[in-house]
C-alpha positions as CSV (number, residue, x, y, z in Angstrom):
1,M,50.8,124.4,-49.5
2,N,47.1,124.8,-50.0
3,N,44.7,126.6,-47.7
4,P,41.9,124.7,-45.9
5,E,38.5,124.8,-47.6
6,P,36.5,127.9,-46.4
7,L,33.0,128.0,-45.0
8,L,33.1,124.4,-43.4
9,T,30.0,123.4,-41.4
10,P,29.0,120.3,-39.4
11,P,27.3,117.7,-41.6
12,S,23.6,118.0,-42.2
13,R,21.4,116.0,-39.9
14,R,19.4,115.0,-42.8
15,A,22.2,112.9,-44.1
16,F,22.4,110.7,-40.9
17,W,20.1,108.0,-42.4
18,K,23.0,107.0,-44.7
19,E,24.8,105.7,-41.5
20,S,22.3,102.8,-41.5
21,R,24.6,101.2,-44.2
22,A,26.8,100.2,-41.2
23,L,24.2,97.5,-40.3
24,V,24.8,95.8,-43.5
25,D,28.6,95.6,-42.9
26,L,27.8,94.3,-39.3
27,A,25.6,91.5,-40.7
28,R,28.3,90.6,-43.3
29,L,31.3,90.3,-40.8
30,P,31.8,86.6,-40.6
31,A,32.3,86.0,-44.3
32,P,35.2,88.4,-44.9
33,L,37.0,87.3,-41.6
34,L,36.8,83.8,-42.7
35,A,38.0,84.6,-46.2
36,A,41.0,86.5,-44.7
37,K,42.0,83.3,-42.8
38,L,41.7,81.1,-45.9
39,R,43.6,83.4,-48.3
40,S,47.3,82.9,-48.8
41,K,49.1,85.9,-47.3
42,P,52.5,87.3,-47.9
43,P,54.8,87.8,-45.0
44,A,53.7,90.7,-42.8
45,P,55.9,93.8,-42.6
46,S,57.8,94.3,-39.3
47,L,55.1,96.5,-37.9
48,H,53.1,96.4,-34.7
49,V,49.6,97.8,-35.4
50,V,47.8,99.7,-32.6
51,T,44.1,100.6,-33.3
52,V,42.6,103.8,-31.8
53,P,38.8,103.9,-31.5
54,G,36.5,106.9,-32.3
55,F,34.6,109.2,-29.9
56,G,32.4,107.3,-27.6
57,A,33.9,103.9,-28.5
58,D,36.4,101.5,-26.9
59,D,38.7,98.8,-28.1
60,W,35.7,96.4,-28.8
61,S,34.6,98.7,-31.6
62,M,37.8,97.9,-33.7
63,L,38.1,94.2,-32.9
64,P,36.8,93.2,-36.3
65,I,39.6,95.0,-38.1
66,R,42.3,93.7,-35.6
67,K,41.0,90.1,-36.2
68,F,41.3,90.7,-40.0
69,L,44.9,92.1,-39.6
70,R,45.9,89.2,-37.4
71,A,44.4,86.7,-39.9
72,R,46.6,88.5,-42.6
73,G,49.7,87.9,-40.5
74,F,50.0,91.2,-38.5
75,T,50.5,91.8,-34.8
76,A,47.6,94.1,-33.8
77,D,46.5,95.5,-30.4
78,G,44.0,97.9,-29.1
79,W,45.0,101.3,-27.6
80,G,44.2,100.1,-24.0
81,L,42.9,103.3,-22.7
82,G,39.2,102.5,-22.4
83,R,36.4,104.5,-23.9
84,N,37.4,107.4,-26.0
85,L,35.6,110.5,-24.7
86,G,38.0,113.0,-25.9
87,G,39.3,113.8,-22.5
88,L,35.8,114.9,-21.2
89,N,36.1,112.2,-18.5
90,M,39.5,113.2,-17.4
91,T,39.9,115.9,-14.8
92,H,42.8,118.2,-15.8
93,S,43.8,121.8,-16.3
94,L,45.4,123.6,-19.2
95,S,48.7,123.5,-17.3
96,A,48.5,119.8,-17.1
97,L,49.5,119.4,-20.8
98,S,53.0,118.2,-21.6
99,D,55.5,120.7,-22.9
100,R,55.0,119.2,-26.4
101,W,51.9,121.4,-26.7
102,D,52.4,125.1,-27.2
103,V,48.8,126.3,-26.6
104,S,47.8,129.8,-25.8
105,D,46.4,130.6,-22.4
106,R,42.8,131.1,-21.5
107,E,41.1,133.1,-18.8
108,Q,38.2,130.7,-18.6
109,Y,39.0,127.0,-19.3
110,N,36.2,124.7,-20.0
111,G,38.1,121.6,-21.1
112,E,39.0,122.7,-24.6
113,A,42.4,120.8,-24.3
114,G,40.8,117.5,-23.4
115,V,41.9,115.9,-26.6
116,P,45.6,117.1,-26.3
117,Y,45.5,115.8,-22.7
118,L,44.3,112.5,-24.1
119,V,47.0,112.5,-26.8
120,D,49.5,112.8,-23.9
121,R,48.1,109.6,-22.3
122,L,48.3,107.9,-25.7
123,Y,52.0,109.1,-26.1
124,E,52.9,107.6,-22.6
125,R,51.2,104.3,-23.3
126,L,53.0,104.0,-26.6
127,V,56.4,104.8,-25.1
128,E,55.8,102.5,-22.0
129,R,54.6,99.5,-24.0
130,Y,56.5,99.7,-27.3
131,S,59.7,101.5,-26.8
132,D,61.7,98.3,-26.2
133,S,60.0,96.5,-29.2
134,D,62.0,95.6,-32.3
135,K,58.9,96.5,-34.4
136,P,57.9,100.1,-35.2
137,I,54.3,101.1,-34.6
138,A,51.6,101.6,-37.2
139,L,48.7,103.6,-35.8
140,V,45.2,102.9,-37.4
141,G,42.6,105.5,-36.0
142,W,38.9,105.7,-36.6
143,S,37.3,109.3,-36.5
144,L,38.6,111.1,-33.5
145,G,40.9,108.1,-33.0
146,G,42.6,109.0,-36.2
147,Y,43.3,112.6,-35.0
148,L,44.8,111.2,-31.7
149,A,46.9,108.8,-33.8
150,R,48.2,111.7,-36.0
151,E,49.1,113.8,-33.0
152,A,50.9,110.9,-31.2
153,A,52.8,110.3,-34.4
154,R,53.8,113.9,-34.7
155,D,55.4,113.6,-31.2
156,L,56.9,110.1,-31.8
157,P,58.7,110.2,-35.2
158,D,61.2,107.5,-33.9
159,L,58.6,105.1,-32.7
160,V,55.5,105.5,-35.0
161,D,56.2,104.4,-38.6
162,R,53.0,105.4,-40.2
163,V,49.4,106.5,-39.6
164,I,46.2,105.4,-41.2
165,T,43.0,107.4,-40.5
166,M,39.4,106.6,-41.2
167,G,37.0,109.6,-41.4
168,S,39.2,111.7,-39.1
169,P,38.8,115.4,-38.7
170,V,42.1,117.2,-39.5
171,I,40.6,120.7,-39.5
172,G,38.7,122.3,-36.6
173,G,38.5,119.4,-34.1
174,P,34.8,118.9,-33.2
175,K,33.7,122.2,-35.0
176,Y,32.8,120.5,-38.3
177,T,31.4,117.3,-36.8
178,A,28.1,116.1,-35.6
179,T,29.3,116.5,-32.1
180,A,29.8,120.3,-32.4
181,K,26.6,121.2,-30.7
182,R,27.3,119.0,-27.7
183,F,30.8,120.5,-27.2
184,R,29.3,124.1,-27.4
185,E,26.7,123.0,-24.8
186,L,29.6,122.2,-22.5
187,G,30.8,125.8,-22.9
188,Q,33.8,125.0,-25.0
189,D,35.2,127.6,-27.5
190,L,35.4,125.6,-30.8
191,D,37.2,128.6,-32.5
192,W,40.0,128.4,-30.0
193,I,40.3,124.7,-30.5
194,E,40.4,125.2,-34.3
195,A,43.1,127.8,-34.0
196,E,45.2,125.7,-31.8
197,I,44.9,122.7,-34.1
198,T,46.1,124.9,-37.0
199,R,49.0,126.3,-35.0
200,R,50.3,122.8,-34.3
201,E,50.5,122.2,-38.0
202,S,53.6,124.4,-38.0
203,R,55.3,121.2,-37.0
204,P,54.4,118.9,-39.8
205,I,53.8,115.1,-39.4
206,Q,56.9,113.4,-41.1
207,Q,55.5,109.8,-41.3
208,P,53.5,108.5,-44.2
209,I,49.7,109.1,-43.7
210,T,46.8,107.4,-45.4
211,S,43.5,109.2,-45.0
212,I,40.4,107.3,-45.9
213,Y,37.3,109.5,-46.1
214,I,33.7,109.5,-47.3
215,K,32.2,112.4,-49.2
216,S,28.7,111.3,-47.8
217,D,30.0,111.3,-44.2
218,A,27.2,112.2,-41.9
219,I,29.5,112.5,-38.8
220,V,32.6,114.5,-40.0
221,N,32.4,117.1,-42.9
222,W,34.6,115.3,-45.4
223,R,36.5,118.5,-46.3
224,A,37.6,118.7,-42.7
225,A,39.2,115.3,-43.2
226,I,41.4,116.4,-46.1
227,D,45.0,117.0,-44.9
228,H,46.3,120.2,-46.5
229,Y,49.5,120.3,-44.3
230,S,51.4,117.0,-44.5
231,S,53.7,116.5,-47.4
232,N,53.5,112.6,-47.4
233,V,49.7,111.9,-47.3
234,E,47.5,109.8,-49.6
235,H,43.8,110.5,-49.6
236,I,41.4,107.6,-50.5
237,E,37.7,108.1,-51.0
238,V,35.4,105.2,-50.2
239,D,31.6,104.8,-50.2
240,V,30.7,103.4,-46.7
241,A,29.1,104.6,-43.5
242,H,31.2,106.5,-41.1
243,L,29.9,104.2,-38.4
244,G,30.8,101.2,-40.4
245,F,34.5,101.9,-41.2
246,A,35.9,99.2,-38.9
247,F,33.3,96.7,-40.1
248,N,33.7,97.1,-43.8
249,S,35.9,94.6,-45.6
250,K,36.8,97.0,-48.4
251,V,38.2,99.4,-45.8
252,W,40.1,96.5,-44.2
253,R,41.8,95.7,-47.5
254,L,42.8,99.3,-48.0
255,V,44.3,99.4,-44.5
256,E,46.2,96.3,-45.3
257,E,47.6,97.8,-48.5
258,A,48.6,100.9,-46.7
259,L,50.4,98.8,-44.1
260,R,52.3,96.8,-46.7
261,A,53.2,99.9,-48.8
C-alpha cells in the first residue's frame, strides 16, 4: 500500500479563475440532455443511484446528472438531506456519533466531527429508504458529497454496491481544500480531522470505487483526491472545472460507464 503524498497544501487561489469553465458547461446543458434521450440505450443495471451534493449545495445542484441518468434508463434520486454544510448547521457533540466511529476524545470540541455526524444521517436515510428495495445502491458524490458517499458505503457493504466520486477529498478532509481557512476560523483542528480520517482507513472500503479527479482543481488539491487505501479503486483524470462536474456531459458518460461496469 502506498503512502499519501507528502507536503499537501490547499489549492492556490490564483487557480480559481479556471472554475469559470463551469459556465460553459451550464450554457451547454440542454444539448447533451436531449441527446441522452434520443440515443438508444442498453438495459440499465439493477442499481438505484443516489446523488450526494458537494459542500454548500443541495439536490438541485445534481439535478442535471440525475436527468441524464434517468434518460439513460437508471433510477436516480437525490440524497434528500437538504443543503450539505458538512454538519456545521447541526447541533451535536462528539458523543453523538454512532458507535461505527472510533474517534479519539477531545478536551475542547469545536465541531470537528460534523462530517461524521452527517455521514450518520446519510447512513440512516439510506437504511430507512432503501433497505427493502430489490436494487442495491450506487452512490454518486460530488466533492464533499463523495467523501460522505465513501464513508456511508464503508458502513453499508450489504446495501451499497459501488461508489463514484467527483473531485472528492480522500486525504485530510477540508485541510487541503479551498475551505481550509474557513474551518480554521471556526476553531477547528484540521490536523485532528486528518488523523481521524487516516485512522478510519484501517477498515477499508470493500466496494468498487471510481474516483474522477482534475489536476487543475482549484477547490480540492488533486493529490488529496487520490485513494491510496482502497484495493478496488479506479482513478480517472478529466479536464473540467470542479464547479462544473455535475454539468459536464463527458463526466456524465464516465459516470454511466462506471455504473454499467
